[in-house]
C-alpha positions as CSV (number, residue, x, y, z in Angstrom):
1,M,43.5,25.4,-47.2
2,K,41.5,22.5,-48.4
3,T,39.8,22.7,-51.7
4,I,38.5,19.4,-51.7
5,T,37.1,17.6,-48.5
6,V,35.8,14.2,-48.6
7,D,34.3,12.2,-45.1
8,N,33.6,8.9,-45.1
9,L,31.8,8.4,-48.0
10,V,30.1,5.2,-49.1
11,K,28.5,4.2,-52.2
12,T,26.9,0.8,-53.2
13,Y,25.7,-0.2,-56.8
14,K,22.7,-2.6,-56.6
15,T,21.6,-4.7,-59.2
16,S,19.1,-8.0,-59.6
17,K,21.9,-10.1,-59.0
18,Q,24.2,-8.6,-56.4
19,S,25.5,-5.3,-54.1
20,V,28.8,-4.2,-55.1
21,E,30.2,-1.6,-52.7
22,A,32.2,1.0,-54.5
23,L,33.4,3.0,-51.8
24,K,33.6,1.8,-48.4
25,G,33.9,4.8,-45.8
26,V,36.4,7.1,-48.2
27,S,38.0,10.2,-46.3
28,L,40.5,12.5,-47.9
29,A,41.6,16.2,-48.3
30,V,43.0,17.9,-51.3
31,N,45.1,21.1,-50.6
32,S,44.4,24.7,-52.8
33,G,46.5,24.3,-55.7
34,E,47.5,20.9,-55.2
35,L,48.0,18.2,-58.0
36,F,46.6,15.4,-56.5
37,G,46.9,11.5,-57.7
38,L,44.2,8.9,-57.1
39,I,45.9,5.9,-58.0
40,G,44.2,2.3,-58.2
41,P,43.6,-0.1,-60.6
42,D,40.1,-0.9,-62.4
43,G,37.2,-1.0,-59.8
44,A,38.7,0.4,-57.2
45,G,36.5,3.0,-56.8
46,K,38.3,6.1,-58.7
47,T,35.1,6.8,-61.0
48,T,32.6,6.7,-58.8
49,L,34.7,9.1,-55.9
50,I,35.5,11.6,-58.9
51,R,31.7,11.3,-60.2
52,I,30.5,12.0,-56.4
53,L,32.7,15.2,-56.3
54,V,31.5,16.3,-59.9
55,T,27.6,16.2,-58.5
56,L,26.8,13.5,-61.1
57,L,26.2,10.7,-58.4
58,V,25.0,11.1,-54.7
59,A,27.0,9.3,-52.1
60,D,24.8,6.7,-50.0
61,S,26.1,8.3,-46.8
62,G,29.2,10.7,-45.8
63,S,29.6,14.2,-47.0
64,A,32.0,16.0,-49.7
65,W,33.0,19.4,-50.5
66,V,34.4,21.3,-53.5
67,D,35.6,24.7,-52.9
68,E,34.1,25.1,-49.7
69,L,30.7,23.9,-51.1
70,E,28.7,20.8,-50.3
71,V,28.2,18.7,-53.3
72,V,24.7,17.8,-52.7
73,K,22.9,21.0,-51.6
74,D,25.7,23.3,-53.6
75,Y,25.3,21.3,-56.7
76,K,24.5,24.2,-59.4
77,I,27.4,26.4,-58.1
78,I,29.8,23.2,-58.6
79,R,28.9,22.6,-61.8
80,Q,29.9,26.0,-63.0
81,R,33.2,26.4,-61.0
82,V,34.5,23.0,-61.6
83,G,36.5,21.6,-65.4
84,Y,35.5,17.4,-65.8
85,M,37.2,15.2,-67.9
86,P,35.6,12.1,-67.7
87,G,37.4,8.9,-68.7
88,T,35.7,8.2,-71.8
89,F,35.8,10.7,-74.8
90,S,32.4,12.6,-74.7
91,L,32.8,15.6,-76.6
92,Y,30.8,15.7,-79.7
93,Q,32.3,13.6,-82.3
94,D,30.7,14.9,-85.3
95,L,31.6,18.4,-84.7
96,T,34.9,19.9,-85.5
97,V,37.5,20.6,-82.9
98,Q,36.5,24.4,-83.1
99,E,32.9,24.0,-82.7
100,N,33.7,21.9,-79.8
101,L,35.3,24.6,-78.5
102,D,32.7,27.3,-79.3
103,F,30.2,25.1,-77.9
104,F,31.4,24.4,-74.6
105,A,32.7,28.3,-74.3
106,T,29.0,29.2,-75.1
107,V,27.4,26.7,-72.4
108,F,29.7,28.6,-69.6
109,E,29.0,31.9,-71.0
110,T,32.4,32.8,-71.7
111,F,34.7,33.1,-74.7
112,I,37.9,31.5,-75.8
113,E,39.6,34.7,-75.5
114,E,38.9,35.4,-72.2
115,N,41.1,32.8,-70.9
116,Y,43.5,31.9,-73.6
117,D,46.3,32.2,-71.3
118,L,45.2,29.4,-69.5
119,V,44.7,27.3,-72.7
120,K,47.1,28.8,-74.8
121,D,49.6,25.9,-74.7
122,I,47.5,23.3,-75.3
123,Y,45.1,25.1,-78.1
124,I,48.6,25.9,-79.5
125,Q,49.0,21.9,-80.1
126,I,45.2,21.3,-81.4
127,E,44.8,24.5,-83.4
128,P,46.2,22.8,-86.6
129,F,43.1,20.5,-86.8
130,K,40.5,22.8,-85.5
131,N,38.5,22.0,-89.0
132,R,38.8,18.2,-88.2
133,R,36.0,16.3,-86.5
134,A,36.8,15.4,-83.2
135,G,35.7,11.5,-83.8
136,K,38.9,11.9,-86.3
137,L,41.3,12.9,-83.9
138,S,44.0,10.3,-82.4
139,G,43.5,9.3,-79.0
140,G,46.2,12.3,-77.7
141,M,44.6,14.7,-79.6
142,K,40.8,13.7,-78.4
143,Q,42.6,14.4,-74.6
144,K,43.8,17.5,-75.3
145,L,40.7,18.9,-76.6
146,A,38.9,17.5,-74.0
147,L,41.1,19.1,-71.5
148,C,40.7,22.5,-73.2
149,C,37.0,21.9,-73.3
150,A,37.1,21.4,-69.5
151,L,39.3,24.3,-68.8
152,I,37.4,26.9,-71.1
153,H,35.6,28.5,-68.1
154,K,38.4,28.7,-65.9
155,P,37.4,26.5,-63.4
156,T,38.9,26.5,-59.6
157,V,39.0,22.8,-59.4
158,L,39.8,20.0,-62.3
159,F,38.9,16.8,-62.0
160,L,40.2,14.2,-64.3
161,D,39.5,11.0,-64.6
162,E,42.0,8.8,-66.3
163,P,43.1,11.2,-68.7
164,T,45.8,9.3,-70.2
165,T,44.6,5.9,-70.3
166,G,44.9,4.3,-73.8
167,V,47.2,7.1,-75.4
168,D,50.7,6.8,-76.6
169,A,53.9,7.4,-74.3
170,V,55.0,10.6,-75.7
171,S,51.1,11.9,-75.1
172,R,51.3,10.6,-71.6
173,K,54.4,13.0,-71.0
174,E,53.1,15.8,-72.9
175,F,49.7,15.7,-70.7
176,W,51.4,15.8,-67.5
177,D,53.4,18.3,-68.6
178,M,50.1,20.4,-69.2
179,L,49.2,19.5,-65.5
180,A,52.4,21.0,-64.3
181,N,52.0,24.2,-66.1
182,L,48.4,24.6,-64.9
183,K,49.5,23.7,-61.2
184,Q,51.7,27.0,-61.8
185,Q,48.4,28.8,-62.2
186,G,46.9,27.6,-59.3
187,I,44.6,25.3,-60.3
188,T,43.7,22.9,-57.5
189,T,43.6,18.9,-59.7
190,L,42.4,15.8,-58.7
191,V,43.6,13.2,-61.4
192,S,42.8,9.7,-61.3
193,T,45.1,6.8,-63.1
194,P,45.6,3.4,-62.9
195,Y,49.5,3.8,-64.2
196,M,51.6,3.7,-61.1
197,D,54.6,5.4,-62.7
198,E,52.2,8.6,-63.0
199,A,52.1,8.8,-59.0
200,S,55.3,10.4,-59.2
201,M,54.2,13.3,-61.3
202,C,51.6,14.2,-58.0
203,D,52.3,16.2,-55.2
204,R,50.8,13.8,-53.0
205,V,48.5,10.7,-54.1
206,A,46.1,8.3,-52.6
207,L,46.2,5.0,-53.0
208,I,42.9,3.0,-53.5
209,Q,41.6,-0.5,-53.8
210,E,38.1,-1.7,-53.4
211,G,37.1,1.4,-52.4
212,T,39.3,1.5,-49.7
213,I,42.2,4.3,-49.3
214,L,45.4,2.2,-48.3
215,A,47.7,5.3,-47.9
216,I,47.4,9.2,-48.2
217,D,50.9,10.7,-48.5
218,T,53.7,12.1,-51.2
219,P,54.8,9.3,-53.4
220,Q,58.3,9.6,-51.6
221,T,57.2,9.4,-47.9
222,I,54.9,6.2,-49.0
223,N,58.1,4.7,-50.7
224,Q,60.3,5.3,-47.8
225,Q,57.6,3.2,-45.5
226,F,58.5,0.2,-47.4
227,N,60.7,-1.5,-44.8
228,N,61.6,-4.9,-45.9
229,P,64.7,-5.5,-48.5
230,L,63.5,-5.8,-51.8
231,L,65.7,-8.0,-54.8
232,A,64.7,-7.9,-58.4
233,V,65.7,-11.3,-59.6
234,A,66.1,-12.7,-63.1
235,S,67.1,-15.9,-64.7
236,T,67.1,-18.0,-68.0
237,H,63.4,-19.5,-67.5
238,M,61.3,-17.3,-65.7
239,F,58.2,-18.9,-65.3
240,P,60.1,-21.7,-62.9
241,L,61.9,-18.9,-61.0
242,L,58.5,-17.2,-60.2
243,N,57.3,-20.6,-58.8
244,D,60.7,-21.6,-56.5
245,L,60.7,-17.8,-55.6
246,K,57.4,-18.1,-54.1
247,T,58.1,-21.2,-52.2
248,Y,61.2,-19.8,-50.7
249,D,61.0,-19.4,-46.7
250,Q,62.4,-16.1,-46.4
251,A,60.5,-14.8,-49.2
252,T,57.2,-12.6,-48.4
253,A,56.1,-11.7,-51.7
254,T,57.0,-12.2,-55.3
255,Y,55.4,-11.1,-58.5
256,P,56.6,-10.1,-62.0
257,F,58.0,-6.8,-62.5
258,G,59.0,-5.7,-66.1
259,E,62.2,-7.9,-66.8
260,Y,62.7,-9.4,-63.4
261,H,60.6,-10.6,-60.8
262,H,60.5,-8.7,-57.5
263,V,60.8,-10.5,-54.3
264,V,60.0,-9.0,-50.6
265,M,62.4,-10.8,-48.2
266,Q,62.1,-11.2,-44.7
267,P,64.6,-9.0,-42.6
268,G,67.9,-10.1,-42.0
269,Y,67.6,-12.6,-44.9
270,D,70.8,-14.5,-46.1
271,P,71.6,-13.5,-49.7
272,I,74.0,-16.6,-50.2
273,R,71.3,-19.0,-49.2
274,L,69.0,-17.5,-51.8
275,E,71.8,-18.0,-54.2
276,K,72.3,-21.5,-53.2
277,Y,68.8,-22.6,-53.4
278,L,68.2,-20.9,-56.8
279,Q,71.3,-22.3,-58.4
280,D,70.0,-26.1,-56.6
281,K,66.8,-25.6,-58.4
282,K,69.1,-25.4,-61.6
283,H,68.2,-21.8,-62.5
284,S,71.1,-20.4,-65.1
285,G,71.9,-17.3,-66.1
286,L,71.0,-15.7,-62.5
287,E,70.7,-12.0,-61.7
288,I,70.3,-10.9,-57.9
289,K,70.2,-7.3,-57.1
290,V,68.8,-5.2,-54.7
291,V,66.7,-2.3,-55.5
292,S,64.4,0.6,-54.1
293,P,61.0,0.2,-54.0
294,T,58.4,1.8,-56.5
295,I,55.1,3.1,-56.1
296,E,53.8,0.0,-57.4
297,D,55.9,-2.1,-55.0
298,S,54.4,0.0,-52.2
299,F,50.7,-0.4,-53.5
300,I,51.2,-4.4,-53.7
301,Q,52.6,-4.3,-50.1
302,L,49.7,-2.2,-48.7
303,M,47.1,-4.2,-50.9
304,S,48.4,-7.3,-49.3
305,K,48.4,-6.2,-45.8
306,N,44.7,-4.9,-45.9
307,R,43.7,-8.4,-46.8
308,S,45.2,-10.0,-44.3
């Protein structure tokens, strides 16, 4: 069963100076109970798509359904059924943690106690700060409070727009553990993120760039479609190495990747020839190894194909 269906959505933002096409015919479907990731950099169209699905924006063309309800015609019902956590902290910063929770429970005509089983794992972590003003919380605690408020009415579908941006690594892991627990309770979740490593936490992902979907599948399947040999290369002087790798005739793409440069090679490349080429360029401390592609490597390759 499809909980979210998007068909050929187009959205353009017009200013006095230019028009920016944020979505260029986006189509996707999210299954019931699925943890679905919308993966892409800033400006890819993630926020625009989510705002259309939670009925805060209207698309120029195309159609979308959430919980079998059409986002324009049935917007009032959808707003009662979904939970939404925007990319920027949007709770009342002058209210305490408990006051924010009570307020959102009142808005949805419910009580925290009614859906406590749903939020208890999150509430336990923020309960020691219940009398602290929301604006004085750490980044990680703000996100947990926002998630708790988005779940207070037990939504059938949860939309999270870059929920881990700007929080520390420990809080990021804790947040994704919470999403895994919510999945066990049958909540369909669509979460957007610019962090490629978070794709592995999702059942399926859609890779989006410049308003266009590049691929939709499980992270494992997307990585399996990366057919070129991939190398991780390092030397004592990394910047000259990057320039020399970019001009090597058997390399199709080269980009920095952590402590290494990743190099996409042509099938059947000669590893001995590559090593000799770099030695002739006077590179010392050379390290060359074959590596498996990550979702980030797959994204870069798909992005290059889309532009060509």
